[in-house]
C-alpha positions in Angstrom: 99.4 83.0 103.4 97.9 86.4 102.5 100.8 88.1 104.2 103.3 86.0 102.1 101.4 86.8 98.9 101.5 90.5 99.7 105.3 90.4 100.2 105.7 88.6 96.9 103.6 91.2 95.2 105.7 94.0 96.6 108.8 92.2 95.2 107.3 91.9 91.7 106.0 88.3 91.9 102.4 87.3 91.6 101.5 83.9 93.0 98.5 81.9 91.8 97.7 78.7 93.8 96.7 75.8 91.5 96.7 72.9 93.9 97.2 73.1 97.7 99.9 71.0 99.4 99.8 69.0 102.6 101.1 69.5 106.1 102.8 72.5 107.6 104.9 75.0 105.8 108.6 74.3 106.2 110.9 76.9 107.8 113.3 76.1 104.9 116.7 76.6 106.7 119.8 76.9 104.6 120.9 73.5 103.4 117.3 72.3 102.8 116.9 70.3 99.6 113.9 71.0 97.5 112.8 68.8 94.6 110.3 70.1 92.1 109.0 70.0 88.5 108.9 73.3 86.7 107.4 74.7 83.5 108.6 78.0 82.2 106.4 80.1 79.9 106.2 83.5 78.3 103.2 85.6 79.3 101.6 84.7 75.9 101.6 81.0 76.9 104.6 80.0 74.9 106.4 77.2 76.8 110.2 77.5 77.0 111.1 74.6 79.2 109.3 71.8 81.0 111.2 69.5 83.3 108.7 66.7 82.6 109.6 66.5 78.9 113.0 68.2 78.6 115.6 65.9 76.9 112.8 63.3 76.3 112.6 62.4 80.0 111.0 63.5 83.2 113.7 64.7 85.6 112.8 67.1 88.4 114.9 70.1 89.5 116.9 69.8 92.7 118.1 72.8 94.7 120.0 73.2 97.9 118.7 76.4 99.5 121.4 79.0 100.6 123.9 77.9 97.8 123.2 81.1 95.8 121.6 79.5 92.8 121.9 81.7 89.8 118.1 82.1 89.5 117.3 83.5 92.9 113.6 83.7 92.1 113.2 80.0 92.3 114.6 79.9 95.8 112.3 82.8 96.7 109.1 81.2 95.5 109.6 77.6 96.7 109.8 78.8 100.4 106.2 80.0 100.1 105.0 76.4 99.2 104.0 73.3 101.0 105.2 69.8 99.9 102.8 68.6 97.2 101.7 72.1 96.3 101.4 73.4 92.7 101.5 77.1 92.0 102.1 79.6 89.2 104.4 82.6 89.8 104.4 85.5 87.4 107.8 87.2 87.9 108.9 90.6 86.6 111.9 91.2 84.4 114.3 91.9 87.4 113.8 88.3 88.5 114.2 86.6 85.1 117.2 88.3 83.4 119.5 85.3 84.1 116.9 82.7 83.0 118.4 82.3 79.5 121.8 81.2 81.0 120.2 78.9 83.5 118.0 77.3 80.8 121.0 76.8 78.6 122.8 74.8 81.4 119.6 72.8 82.2 119.2 71.9 78.5 122.8 70.9 78.3 122.4 68.6 81.3 119.2 67.1 79.9 121.0 66.3 76.6 124.0 64.7 78.5 126.3 67.6 77.8 128.6 69.5 80.1 126.4 72.1 81.8 129.3 74.6 81.6 129.7 74.2 77.8 130.3 77.5 76.2 131.2 79.2 79.4 135.0 79.5 78.8 137.5 81.0 81.1 138.2 84.4 79.5 138.0 88.1 80.1 134.8 89.9 80.5 134.6 91.3 77.0 135.3 87.9 75.5 132.6 86.4 77.6 130.1 88.9 76.3 130.9 87.8 72.8 130.9 84.1 73.6 127.5 84.5 75.2 126.1 86.4 72.2 124.4 83.2 71.2 123.2 80.5 73.6 122.6 78.0 70.9 118.8 78.2 71.1 116.8 80.8 69.2 114.2 81.2 71.9 116.8 81.8 74.6 118.7 84.3 72.3 115.4 86.2 71.8 114.7 86.2 75.5 118.3 87.4 76.3 117.9 90.2 73.8 114.4 91.1 74.9 114.1 90.5 78.7 110.5 90.0 79.8 108.4 88.6 82.6 108.1 84.8 82.9 105.6 82.4 84.3 107.0 79.6 86.5 104.7 76.7 87.3 106.2 74.9 90.2 105.2 71.4 91.5 107.0 71.0 94.8 107.6 67.2 95.2 109.9 67.0 98.2 111.3 69.1 101.0 114.3 67.4 102.7 115.8 68.8 105.9 119.6 69.6 106.0 121.6 66.4 106.9 118.9 64.0 105.8 120.4 63.4 102.3 123.7 63.0 100.6 124.9 66.2 98.8 125.0 66.1 95.1 128.4 66.9 93.5 127.4 70.3 92.2 126.4 71.4 95.7 129.7 70.6 97.3 132.6 72.9 98.1 135.7 72.8 95.9 137.6 70.8 98.6 134.7 68.3 98.9 134.7 67.8 95.2 138.4 67.2 95.0 138.2 64.6 97.8 135.3 62.9 96.2 136.9 62.3 92.8 139.1 59.3 93.8 136.0 57.6 95.3 134.0 58.2 92.1 136.9 56.8 90.0 137.1 53.7 92.1 133.4 53.1 92.0 133.5 53.4 88.3 136.3 50.8 88.1 134.3 48.4 90.2 131.2 48.8 88.1 133.2 48.3 84.9 134.7 45.1 86.3 131.2 43.9 87.1 130.2 44.5 83.5 127.9 47.4 84.5 129.1 49.6 81.6 126.3 52.2 81.7 126.6 52.8 85.4 130.4 53.0 85.1 130.1 55.5 82.3 128.0 57.7 84.5 130.5 57.5 87.3 133.4 58.5 85.1 131.4 61.3 83.5 130.6 62.7 87.0 134.2 62.6 88.0 135.2 64.4 84.8 132.5 67.0 85.2 133.5 67.6 88.8 137.1 68.2 87.9 136.2 70.4 84.9 134.1 72.5 87.2 137.2 73.2 89.3 139.4 73.6 86.2 137.1 76.3 84.9 138.2 78.5 87.8 141.9 78.3 86.8 143.8 79.9 83.9 144.6 77.3 81.2 148.2 76.2 81.5 148.7 77.3 85.1 150.1 74.8 87.6 146.7 74.0 89.2 145.0 73.8 85.8 147.6 71.3 84.6 147.3 69.2 87.8 143.5 69.0 87.4 144.0 68.0 83.7 146.2 65.2 84.7 143.5 63.9 87.0 140.9 64.3 84.2 142.9 62.3 81.7 142.6 58.7 83.2 138.9 59.3 83.9 138.4 60.4 80.3 140.3 57.3 79.0 138.1 55.1 81.1 135.0 57.0 79.8 136.2 56.4 76.3 136.7 52.6 76.9 133.0 52.5 78.0 132.0 54.4 74.9 133.9 52.0 72.7 131.9 49.1 74.3 128.7 51.0 73.7 129.5 51.7 70.1 129.8 55.4 70.4 132.9 55.5 68.2 132.8 59.1 67.0 132.6 60.4 70.6 135.7 58.3 71.3 137.5 59.8 68.3 136.6 63.3 69.5 137.8 62.9 73.1 141.0 61.0 72.2 141.9 63.5 69.5 141.7 66.2 72.2 143.9 64.2 74.5 146.7 63.5 71.9 146.6 67.1 70.9 147.7 68.0 74.4 149.7 64.8 75.2 151.4 63.5 72.1 152.8 60.4 73.9 149.4 59.2 75.3 149.6 55.6 74.2 146.1 54.7 75.4 144.5 57.6 73.6 146.1 56.6 70.3 145.1 52.9 70.9 141.4 53.7 71.7 141.2 56.2 68.8 142.7 53.6 66.4 140.0 51.0 67.5 137.3 53.6 67.0 138.6 54.5 63.5 138.7 50.9 62.6 135.1 50.4 63.8 133.8 53.2 61.5 135.8 52.0 58.4 138.5 54.8 58.7 141.2 52.4 57.6 143.9 54.9 56.8 143.4 56.8 60.1 143.3 53.5 62.0 146.6 52.4 60.5 148.3 55.7 61.3 147.2 55.5 65.0 148.2 51.8 65.3 151.6 52.7 63.9 151.9 55.4 66.5 151.1 52.9 69.2 153.9 50.6 68.0 156.3 53.6 67.9 155.5 54.4 71.5 155.5 50.8 72.7 156.9 48.1 70.3 155.9 45.3 72.8 152.3 45.8 71.8 153.1 44.4 68.4 151.0 41.2 68.9 147.9 43.2 70.1 148.2 45.6 67.2 148.6 42.8 64.7 145.4 41.2 66.1 143.5 44.4 65.8 144.7 45.0 62.2 143.8 41.5 61.2 140.3 41.9 62.6 139.9 45.2 60.7 141.1 43.7 57.5 138.8 40.7 57.9 135.8 43.1 58.4 136.8 45.1 55.4 137.0 41.9 53.2 133.6 40.7 54.5 132.1 44.0 53.8 133.4 44.0 50.2 132.1 40.5 49.7 128.7 41.5 51.0 128.6 44.6 48.7 129.6 42.5 45.6 126.9 40.0 46.4 124.3 42.7 46.9 125.0 44.3 43.5 125.7 41.1 41.6 123.4 40.8 38.6 121.9 44.2 39.2 122.9 45.4 35.8 122.8 42.1 33.9 119.6 42.8 32.2 118.3 40.1 29.9 115.6 41.0 27.4 112.6 38.7 27.6 112.0 36.4 24.6 109.7 37.8 21.9 106.1 36.5 21.9 104.8 35.3 18.5 101.6 37.0 17.4 99.2 36.2 14.6 97.6 38.7 12.4 
């Protein structure tokens, strides 16, 4: 252990043991999966991230060693730890310069967003400008003023290669592409079983998987377009789940993006129309329902049913509002009280 601490020190990392682990130190061959909680702090004690509270939930970090994770320091320090060990690592600037980008992705994931959000496919100069702000003041400050960071690591599990199923992000491009149909089918099965939350997650994982591949292609190129055609049905299914969950504005956003690219996408118009109707956007709903009829007149009965339901809801809402305000301004002056002098 002293020899390992000396090596770390020479590399610009100071290790402080907080709680010893159990068992023997793993050899950590490539492909080993490590699961750990982390807390990242500035040297003045200011906490930047904590996996136990990020996004309002406790979700540990999972790494597959040897996959060239962007923050190499984490791979370097965990291989000095035993399972169950808690330690603090003070890392010099050269190990922490990429932390702002890593943190941005982790925060996006914890908030349920695309971890690649903001990382557009563009030339180097454009990327510099697009990364000027990471959307978080503390990360912007850290990016502008690189400094040493303290990583407190709680190593929960060490899993040998082959003893676990690979997460999507750890797969090769070929493995991801082969997995998507399976994810799609699993989502459909869960949806039919009424397990909407679980189906939503499956569809989201399939979309994220394909978008990850699409990020490597130039927009409009043949491969990019093929991937987009694979994304579209998954996104429509995702929107159907969101409709059932009452996430109407998210449905409007995704379907608007679809009809912008594919003007004849009937399902996107139909789902957006229902979402507009649910949030009282009567004019927008009627426009979309009319577009649905234009694309497929045979859907007349279904559209008529949806329009009637919307009109009934609007009438009921108007009645409720009239009842709520009835008599509010009908003020009657109280009778005068006789007084004697």
